[in-house]
N, CA, C and O atoms as CSV, one atom per row, in Angstrom:
chain,resi,resn,atom,element,x,y,z
A,1,UNK,N,N,-167.548,-97.786,-44.715
A,1,UNK,CA,C,-167.677,-98.484,-43.455
A,1,UNK,C,C,-168.676,-99.614,-43.628
A,1,UNK,O,O,-169.646,-99.502,-44.376
A,2,UNK,N,N,-168.419,-100.691,-42.926
A,2,UNK,CA,C,-169.290,-101.844,-43.062
A,2,UNK,C,C,-170.611,-101.617,-42.360
A,2,UNK,O,O,-170.693,-100.925,-41.346
A,3,UNK,N,N,-171.612,-102.200,-42.912
A,3,UNK,CA,C,-172.936,-102.141,-42.317
A,3,UNK,C,C,-173.053,-103.291,-41.310
A,3,UNK,O,O,-173.077,-104.452,-41.719
A,4,UNK,N,N,-173.125,-103.001,-39.999
A,4,UNK,CA,C,-173.152,-104.087,-39.012
A,4,UNK,C,C,-174.414,-104.937,-39.110
A,4,UNK,O,O,-174.442,-106.054,-38.593
A,5,UNK,N,N,-175.435,-104.441,-39.751
A,5,UNK,CA,C,-176.660,-105.215,-39.864
A,5,UNK,C,C,-176.710,-106.080,-41.110
A,5,UNK,O,O,-177.634,-106.876,-41.279
A,6,UNK,N,N,-175.720,-105.930,-41.987
A,6,UNK,CA,C,-175.732,-106.703,-43.224
A,6,UNK,C,C,-175.420,-108.172,-42.939
A,6,UNK,O,O,-174.571,-108.487,-42.105
A,7,UNK,N,N,-176.115,-109.057,-43.638
A,7,UNK,CA,C,-175.881,-110.483,-43.452
A,7,UNK,C,C,-174.631,-110.915,-44.190
A,7,UNK,O,O,-174.308,-110.408,-45.264
A,8,UNK,N,N,-173.944,-111.859,-43.587
A,8,UNK,CA,C,-172.759,-112.409,-44.233
A,8,UNK,C,C,-173.186,-113.305,-45.387
A,8,UNK,O,O,-174.284,-113.863,-45.394
A,9,UNK,N,N,-172.296,-113.425,-46.354
A,9,UNK,CA,C,-172.594,-114.302,-47.480
A,9,UNK,C,C,-172.631,-115.747,-47.013
A,9,UNK,O,O,-171.824,-116.157,-46.179
A,10,UNK,N,N,-173.547,-116.501,-47.539
A,10,UNK,CA,C,-173.637,-117.917,-47.208
A,10,UNK,C,C,-173.032,-118.681,-48.373
A,10,UNK,O,O,-173.569,-118.695,-49.480
A,11,UNK,N,N,-171.907,-119.312,-48.098
A,11,UNK,CA,C,-171.212,-120.036,-49.153
A,11,UNK,C,C,-171.605,-121.499,-49.122
A,11,UNK,O,O,-172.255,-121.967,-48.188
A,12,UNK,N,N,-171.198,-122.210,-50.159
A,12,UNK,CA,C,-171.468,-123.635,-50.246
A,12,UNK,C,C,-170.737,-124.385,-49.128
A,12,UNK,O,O,-171.271,-125.335,-48.556
A,13,UNK,N,N,-169.526,-123.956,-48.829
A,13,UNK,CA,C,-168.765,-124.591,-47.749
A,13,UNK,C,C,-169.481,-124.415,-46.417
A,13,UNK,O,O,-169.550,-125.357,-45.627
A,14,UNK,N,N,-170.005,-123.246,-46.159
A,14,UNK,CA,C,-170.720,-122.986,-44.910
A,14,UNK,C,C,-171.959,-123.874,-44.826
A,14,UNK,O,O,-172.232,-124.465,-43.781
A,15,UNK,N,N,-172.701,-123.966,-45.918
A,15,UNK,CA,C,-173.903,-124.812,-45.923
A,15,UNK,C,C,-173.556,-126.278,-45.706
A,15,UNK,O,O,-174.242,-126.986,-44.970
A,16,UNK,N,N,-172.479,-126.726,-46.356
A,16,UNK,CA,C,-172.063,-128.125,-46.188
A,16,UNK,C,C,-171.634,-128.404,-44.753
A,16,UNK,O,O,-171.989,-129.441,-44.194
A,17,UNK,N,N,-170.874,-127.488,-44.149
A,17,UNK,CA,C,-170.425,-127.711,-42.775
A,17,UNK,C,C,-171.603,-127.726,-41.802
A,17,UNK,O,O,-171.610,-128.512,-40.855
A,18,UNK,N,N,-172.586,-126.874,-42.025
A,18,UNK,CA,C,-173.771,-126.888,-41.160
A,18,UNK,C,C,-174.575,-128.175,-41.352
A,18,UNK,O,O,-175.112,-128.726,-40.390
A,19,UNK,N,N,-174.653,-128.648,-42.586
A,19,UNK,CA,C,-175.353,-129.899,-42.864
A,19,UNK,C,C,-174.650,-131.066,-42.178
A,19,UNK,O,O,-175.305,-131.942,-41.612
A,20,UNK,N,N,-173.301,-131.080,-42.227
A,20,UNK,CA,C,-172.545,-132.160,-41.584
A,20,UNK,C,C,-172.688,-132.110,-40.067
A,20,UNK,O,O,-172.746,-133.159,-39.425
A,21,UNK,N,N,-172.745,-130.934,-39.490
A,21,UNK,CA,C,-172.866,-130.813,-38.035
A,21,UNK,C,C,-174.198,-131.329,-37.527
A,21,UNK,O,O,-174.311,-131.690,-36.355
A,22,UNK,N,N,-175.197,-131.372,-38.374
A,22,UNK,CA,C,-176.499,-131.899,-37.962
A,22,UNK,C,C,-176.538,-133.420,-37.955
A,22,UNK,O,O,-177.493,-134.004,-37.443
A,23,UNK,N,N,-175.532,-134.068,-38.506
A,23,UNK,CA,C,-175.477,-135.533,-38.536
A,23,UNK,C,C,-174.940,-136.049,-37.212
A,23,UNK,O,O,-173.896,-135.597,-36.740
A,24,UNK,N,N,-175.651,-136.993,-36.617
A,24,UNK,CA,C,-175.245,-137.551,-35.330
A,24,UNK,C,C,-173.913,-138.286,-35.432
A,24,UNK,O,O,-173.054,-138.142,-34.562
A,25,UNK,N,N,-173.740,-139.069,-36.486
A,25,UNK,CA,C,-172.499,-139.828,-36.635
A,25,UNK,C,C,-171.302,-138.896,-36.821
A,25,UNK,O,O,-170.193,-139.217,-36.393
A,26,UNK,N,N,-171.521,-137.748,-37.455
A,26,UNK,CA,C,-170.415,-136.800,-37.635
A,26,UNK,C,C,-169.986,-136.205,-36.298
A,26,UNK,O,O,-168.795,-136.008,-36.055
A,27,UNK,N,N,-170.949,-135.922,-35.442
A,27,UNK,CA,C,-170.598,-135.404,-34.112
A,27,UNK,C,C,-169.796,-136.434,-33.339
A,27,UNK,O,O,-168.864,-136.072,-32.619
A,28,UNK,N,N,-170.140,-137.725,-33.473
A,28,UNK,CA,C,-169.390,-138.779,-32.795
A,28,UNK,C,C,-167.964,-138.869,-33.332
A,28,UNK,O,O,-167.009,-138.997,-32.565
A,29,UNK,N,N,-167.830,-138.800,-34.642
A,29,UNK,CA,C,-166.494,-138.846,-35.252
A,29,UNK,C,C,-165.683,-137.632,-34.830
A,29,UNK,O,O,-164.504,-137.753,-34.497
A,30,UNK,N,N,-166.312,-136.467,-34.843
A,30,UNK,CA,C,-165.600,-135.246,-34.450
A,30,UNK,C,C,-165.178,-135.309,-32.984
A,30,UNK,O,O,-164.092,-134.849,-32.632
A,31,UNK,N,N,-166.029,-135.876,-32.128
A,31,UNK,CA,C,-165.668,-136.010,-30.720
A,31,UNK,C,C,-164.470,-136.914,-30.519
A,31,UNK,O,O,-163.588,-136.617,-29.714
A,32,UNK,N,N,-164.437,-138.026,-31.254
A,32,UNK,CA,C,-163.279,-138.928,-31.165
A,32,UNK,C,C,-162.026,-138.215,-31.647
A,32,UNK,O,O,-160.962,-138.329,-31.038
A,33,UNK,N,N,-162.158,-137.480,-32.742
A,33,UNK,CA,C,-161.001,-136.765,-33.271
A,33,UNK,C,C,-160.478,-135.725,-32.273
A,33,UNK,O,O,-159.270,-135.638,-32.058
A,34,UNK,N,N,-161.359,-134.945,-31.670
A,34,UNK,CA,C,-160.906,-133.903,-30.752
A,34,UNK,C,C,-160.319,-134.488,-29.481
A,34,UNK,O,O,-159.380,-133.922,-28.922
A,35,UNK,N,N,-160.854,-135.613,-29.009
A,35,UNK,CA,C,-160.236,-136.272,-27.849
A,35,UNK,C,C,-158.830,-136.755,-28.201
A,35,UNK,O,O,-157.910,-136.645,-27.390
A,36,UNK,N,N,-158.666,-137.296,-29.422
A,36,UNK,CA,C,-157.355,-137.764,-29.852
A,36,UNK,C,C,-156.399,-136.585,-30.017
A,36,UNK,O,O,-155.229,-136.686,-29.646
A,37,UNK,N,N,-156.877,-135.474,-30.566
A,37,UNK,CA,C,-156.019,-134.313,-30.806
A,37,UNK,C,C,-155.588,-133.631,-29.501
A,37,UNK,O,O,-154.527,-133.009,-29.451
A,38,UNK,N,N,-156.399,-133.743,-28.451
A,38,UNK,CA,C,-156.082,-133.085,-27.188
A,38,UNK,C,C,-155.259,-133.947,-26.240
A,38,UNK,O,O,-154.942,-133.512,-25.133
A,39,UNK,N,N,-154.910,-135.153,-26.651
A,39,UNK,CA,C,-154.158,-136.024,-25.747
A,39,UNK,C,C,-152.745,-135.485,-25.550
A,39,UNK,O,O,-152.261,-134.679,-26.345
A,40,UNK,N,N,-152.104,-135.930,-24.504
A,40,UNK,CA,C,-150.728,-135.532,-24.239
A,40,UNK,C,C,-149.801,-136.362,-25.114
A,40,UNK,O,O,-149.904,-137.589,-25.141
A,41,UNK,N,N,-148.926,-135.722,-25.808
A,41,UNK,CA,C,-148.001,-136.418,-26.688
A,41,UNK,C,C,-146.931,-137.127,-25.858
A,41,UNK,O,O,-146.541,-136.665,-24.785
A,42,UNK,N,N,-146.466,-138.269,-26.389
A,42,UNK,CA,C,-145.412,-139.030,-25.722
A,42,UNK,C,C,-144.151,-138.180,-25.596
A,42,UNK,O,O,-143.460,-138.224,-24.578
A,43,UNK,N,N,-143.857,-137.400,-26.652
A,43,UNK,CA,C,-142.641,-136.588,-26.627
A,43,UNK,C,C,-142.741,-135.442,-25.621
A,43,UNK,O,O,-141.718,-134.929,-25.167
A,44,UNK,N,N,-143.957,-135.039,-25.269
A,44,UNK,CA,C,-144.114,-134.009,-24.241
A,44,UNK,C,C,-143.981,-134.603,-22.848
A,44,UNK,O,O,-143.449,-133.958,-21.944
A,45,UNK,N,N,-144.461,-135.825,-22.671
A,45,UNK,CA,C,-144.388,-136.453,-21.351
A,45,UNK,C,C,-142.988,-136.970,-21.046
A,45,UNK,O,O,-142.526,-136.871,-19.909
A,46,UNK,N,N,-142.303,-137.526,-22.060
A,46,UNK,CA,C,-140.968,-138.097,-21.873
A,46,UNK,C,C,-140.044,-137.576,-22.969
A,46,UNK,O,O,-139.744,-138.310,-23.911
A,47,UNK,N,N,-139.588,-136.339,-22.872
A,47,UNK,CA,C,-138.814,-135.760,-23.975
A,47,UNK,C,C,-137.465,-136.446,-24.210
A,47,UNK,O,O,-137.055,-136.613,-25.359
A,48,UNK,N,N,-136.776,-136.839,-23.151
A,48,UNK,CA,C,-135.463,-137.478,-23.327
A,48,UNK,C,C,-135.611,-138.868,-23.920
A,48,UNK,O,O,-134.843,-139.259,-24.799
A,49,UNK,N,N,-136.593,-139.610,-23.443
A,49,UNK,CA,C,-136.829,-140.948,-23.978
A,49,UNK,C,C,-137.231,-140.871,-25.443
A,49,UNK,O,O,-136.768,-141.669,-26.258
A,50,UNK,N,N,-138.079,-139.928,-25.779
A,50,UNK,CA,C,-138.505,-139.770,-27.168
A,50,UNK,C,C,-137.315,-139.380,-28.052
A,50,UNK,O,O,-137.215,-139.829,-29.194
A,51,UNK,N,N,-136.428,-138.555,-27.529
A,51,UNK,CA,C,-135.247,-138.174,-28.292
A,51,UNK,C,C,-134.324,-139.348,-28.560
A,51,UNK,O,O,-133.827,-139.515,-29.674
A,52,UNK,N,N,-134.093,-140.166,-27.531
A,52,UNK,CA,C,-133.227,-141.338,-27.695
A,52,UNK,C,C,-133.867,-142.334,-28.661
A,52,UNK,O,O,-133.186,-142.870,-29.536
A,53,UNK,N,N,-135.168,-142.587,-28.512
A,53,UNK,CA,C,-135.846,-143.514,-29.421
A,53,UNK,C,C,-135.850,-142.990,-30.854
A,53,UNK,O,O,-135.704,-143.765,-31.799
A,54,UNK,N,N,-136.016,-141.700,-31.014
A,54,UNK,CA,C,-135.961,-141.113,-32.351
A,54,UNK,C,C,-134.591,-141.250,-32.977
A,54,UNK,O,O,-134.477,-141.521,-34.173
A,55,UNK,N,N,-133.545,-141.064,-32.179
A,55,UNK,CA,C,-132.191,-141.213,-32.690
A,55,UNK,C,C,-131.926,-142.660,-33.090
A,55,UNK,O,O,-131.350,-142.914,-34.148
A,56,UNK,N,N,-132.334,-143.595,-32.265
A,56,UNK,CA,C,-132.129,-145.018,-32.573
A,56,UNK,C,C,-132.899,-145.405,-33.833
A,56,UNK,O,O,-132.379,-146.131,-34.679
A,57,UNK,N,N,-134.124,-144.927,-33.959
A,57,UNK,CA,C,-134.922,-145.223,-35.153
A,57,UNK,C,C,-134.274,-144.639,-36.407
A,57,UNK,O,O,-134.214,-145.303,-37.442
A,58,UNK,N,N,-133.798,-143.418,-36.320
A,58,UNK,CA,C,-133.141,-142.796,-37.470
A,58,UNK,C,C,-131.867,-143.555,-37.843
A,58,UNK,O,O,-131.573,-143.736,-39.025
A,59,UNK,N,N,-131.119,-143.994,-36.845
A,59,UNK,CA,C,-129.895,-144.761,-37.092
A,59,UNK,C,C,-130.223,-146.096,-37.758
A,59,UNK,O,O,-129.548,-146.496,-38.706
A,60,UNK,N,N,-131.249,-146.782,-37.271
A,60,UNK,CA,C,-131.638,-148.080,-37.845
A,60,UNK,C,C,-132.097,-147.922,-39.296
A,60,UNK,O,O,-131.744,-148.736,-40.150
A,61,UNK,N,N,-132.873,-146.889,-39.575
A,61,UNK,CA,C,-133.324,-146.658,-40.954
A,61,UNK,C,C,-132.142,-146.335,-41.850
A,61,UNK,O,O,-132.073,-146.818,-42.981
A,62,UNK,N,N,-131.213,-145.526,-41.364
A,62,UNK,CA,C,-130.028,-145.184,-42.146
A,62,UNK,C,C,-129.191,-146.417,-42.442
A,62,UNK,O,O,-128.729,-146.598,-43.569
A,63,UNK,N,N,-128.990,-147.266,-41.443
A,63,UNK,CA,C,-128.196,-148.478,-41.647
A,63,UNK,C,C,-128.887,-149.432,-42.617
A,63,UNK,O,O,-128.223,-150.082,-43.424
A,64,UNK,N,N,-130.200,-149.521,-42.546
A,64,UNK,CA,C,-130.935,-150.379,-43.486
A,64,UNK,C,C,-130.766,-149.864,-44.908
A,64,UNK,O,O,-130.552,-150.652,-45.830
A,65,UNK,N,N,-130.861,-148.546,-45.098
A,65,UNK,CA,C,-130.678,-147.977,-46.436
A,65,UNK,C,C,-129.250,-148.178,-46.938
A,65,UNK,O,O,-129.047,-148.486,-48.112
A,66,UNK,N,N,-128.269,-148.008,-46.072
A,66,UNK,CA,C,-126.873,-148.220,-46.465
A,66,UNK,C,C,-126.662,-149.673,-46.859
A,66,UNK,O,O,-125.965,-149.953,-47.834
A,67,UNK,N,N,-127.252,-150.596,-46.119
A,67,UNK,CA,C,-127.119,-152.015,-46.431
A,67,UNK,C,C,-127.744,-152.338,-47.781
A,67,UNK,O,O,-127.159,-153.085,-48.565
A,68,UNK,N,N,-128.902,-151.800,-48.064
A,68,UNK,CA,C,-129.559,-152.045,-49.351
A,68,UNK,C,C,-128.719,-151.476,-50.489
A,68,UNK,O,O,-128.530,-152.141,-51.507
A,69,UNK,N,N,-128.217,-150.263,-50.331
A,69,UNK,CA,C,-127.398,-149.655,-51.379
A,69,UNK,C,C,-126.114,-150.450,-51.573
A,69,UNK,O,O,-125.699,-150.672,-52.710
A,70,UNK,N,N,-125.479,-150.881,-50.498
A,70,UNK,CA,C,-124.253,-151.683,-50.601
A,70,UNK,C,C,-124.531,-153.007,-51.302
A,70,UNK,O,O,-123.743,-153.435,-52.146
A,71,UNK,N,N,-125.626,-153.652,-50.969
A,71,UNK,CA,C,-125.992,-154.924,-51.598
A,71,UNK,C,C,-126.218,-154.729,-53.095
A,71,UNK,O,O,-125.703,-155.500,-53.904
A,72,UNK,N,N,-126.978,-153.714,-53.464
A,72,UNK,CA,C,-127.231,-153.454,-54.881
A,72,UNK,C,C,-125.945,-153.089,-55.618
A,72,UNK,O,O,-125.733,-153.522,-56.751
A,73,UNK,N,N,-125.103,-152.308,-54.989
A,73,UNK,CA,C,-123.841,-151.899,-55.600
A,73,UNK,C,C,-122.921,-153.097,-55.797
A,73,UNK,O,O,-122.271,-153.206,-56.837
A,74,UNK,N,N,-122.853,-153.990,-54.826
A,74,UNK,CA,C,-121.992,-155.167,-54.950
A,74,UNK,C,C,-122.508,-156.111,-56.028
A,74,UNK,O,O,-121.709,-156.737,-56.725
A,75,UNK,N,N,-123.830,-156.228,-56.181
A,75,UNK,CA,C,-124.387,-157.056,-57.240
A,75,UNK,C,C,-124.110,-156.442,-58.608
A,75,UNK,O,O,-123.866,-157.166,-59.573
A,76,UNK,N,N,-124.145,-155.129,-58.700
A,76,UNK,CA,C,-123.871,-154.457,-59.965
A,76,UNK,C,C,-122.417,-154.624,-60.362
A,76,UNK,O,O,-122.121,-154.809,-61.542
A,77,UNK,N,N,-121.504,-154.561,-59.403
A,77,UNK,CA,C,-120.082,-154.671,-59.709
A,77,UNK,C,C,-119.685,-156.070,-60.130
A,77,UNK,O,O,-118.690,-156.238,-60.835
A,78,UNK,N,N,-120.440,-157.086,-59.715
A,78,UNK,CA,C,-120.065,-158.452,-60.074
A,78,UNK,C,C,-120.933,-159.002,-61.204
A,78,UNK,O,O,-120.981,-160.216,-61.405
A,79,UNK,N,N,-121.611,-158.141,-61.936
A,79,UNK,CA,C,-122.477,-158.582,-63.028
A,79,UNK,C,C,-121.612,-158.963,-64.222
A,79,UNK,O,O,-120.817,-158.143,-64.682
A,80,UNK,N,N,-121.745,-160.204,-64.745
A,80,UNK,CA,C,-120.856,-160.646,-65.831
A,80,UNK,C,C,-121.158,-160.007,-67.181
A,80,UNK,O,O,-120.289,-160.004,-68.053
A,81,UNK,N,N,-122.361,-159.462,-67.388
A,81,UNK,CA,C,-122.716,-158.903,-68.683
A,81,UNK,C,C,-122.195,-157.484,-68.899
A,81,UNK,O,O,-122.189,-156.996,-70.030
A,82,UNK,N,N,-121.769,-156.831,-67.856
A,82,UNK,CA,C,-121.264,-155.463,-67.973
A,82,UNK,C,C,-119.748,-155.529,-68.043
A,82,UNK,O,O,-119.112,-156.008,-67.104
A,83,UNK,N,N,-119.143,-155.051,-69.151
A,83,UNK,CA,C,-117.671,-155.147,-69.274
A,83,UNK,C,C,-116.973,-154.365,-68.170
A,83,UNK,O,O,-117.352,-153.245,-67.827
A,84,UNK,N,N,-115.947,-154.994,-67.633
A,84,UNK,CA,C,-115.154,-154.344,-66.597
A,84,UNK,C,C,-115.728,-154.477,-65.208
A,84,UNK,O,O,-115.153,-153.948,-64.256
A,85,UNK,N,N,-116.859,-155.176,-65.056
A,85,UNK,CA,C,-117.439,-155.328,-63.735
A,85,UNK,C,C,-117.382,-156.770,-63.244
A,85,UNK,O,O,-117.803,-157.060,-62.125
A,86,UNK,N,N,-116.865,-157.676,-64.071
A,86,UNK,CA,C,-116.801,-159.082,-63.669
A,86,UNK,C,C,-115.670,-159.298,-62.683
A,86,UNK,O,O,-114.997,-158.351,-62.274
A,87,UNK,N,N,-115.464,-160.555,-62.305
A,87,UNK,CA,C,-114.361,-160.848,-61.373
A,87,UNK,C,C,-113.018,-160.538,-62.015
A,87,UNK,O,O,-112.866,-160.642,-63.232
A,88,UNK,N,N,-112.065,-160.164,-61.209
A,88,UNK,CA,C,-110.725,-159.810,-61.708
A,88,UNK,C,C,-110.027,-161.070,-62.174
A,88,UNK,O,O,-110.171,-162.130,-61.564
A,89,UNK,N,N,-109.251,-160.953,-63.280
A,89,UNK,CA,C,-108.505,-162.129,-63.739
A,89,UNK,C,C,-107.367,-162.447,-62.766
A,89,UNK,O,O,-106.900,-161.580,-62.028
A,90,UNK,N,N,-106.942,-163.685,-62.782
A,90,UNK,CA,C,-105.854,-164.107,-61.894
A,90,UNK,C,C,-104.589,-163.394,-62.309
A,90,UNK,O,O,-104.344,-163.244,-63.506
A,91,UNK,N,N,-103.770,-162.945,-61.362
A,91,UNK,CA,C,-102.531,-162.245,-61.732
A,91,UNK,C,C,-101.524,-163.198,-62.358
A,91,UNK,O,O,-101.328,-164.313,-61.873
A,92,UNK,N,N,-100.879,-162.748,-63.452
A,92,UNK,CA,C,-99.820,-163.494,-64.087
A,92,UNK,C,C,-100.297,-164.537,-65.062
A,92,UNK,O,O,-99.490,-165.378,-65.456
A,93,UNK,N,N,-101.509,-164.551,-65.470
A,93,UNK,CA,C,-101.933,-165.591,-66.432
A,93,UNK,C,C,-103.267,-165.261,-67.060
A,93,UNK,O,O,-103.911,-164.267,-66.724
A,94,UNK,N,N,-103.663,-166.116,-67.978
A,94,UNK,CA,C,-104.917,-165.916,-68.697
A,94,UNK,C,C,-105.992,-166.804,-68.169
A,94,UNK,O,O,-107.120,-166.768,-68.661
């Protein structure tokens, strides 16, 4: 059984955290962080709007990636140094 009067081990992390808490600037930074963390999220206040905006953003990113891949693929297919990828010869002649 544990001895309720025994002191807990003091680790380096515990000492560092206590040292940081004594710094005035750290308390100010921590206060700003906790105020930011406790704010109401946009997606909680407007869930449908956030969903629509998220869908539009995902669609725009997908279309941008498809466009980049298509552009790179079309440039690769028309590269004259790669055999079989140049322009097609005219039908019926050399």
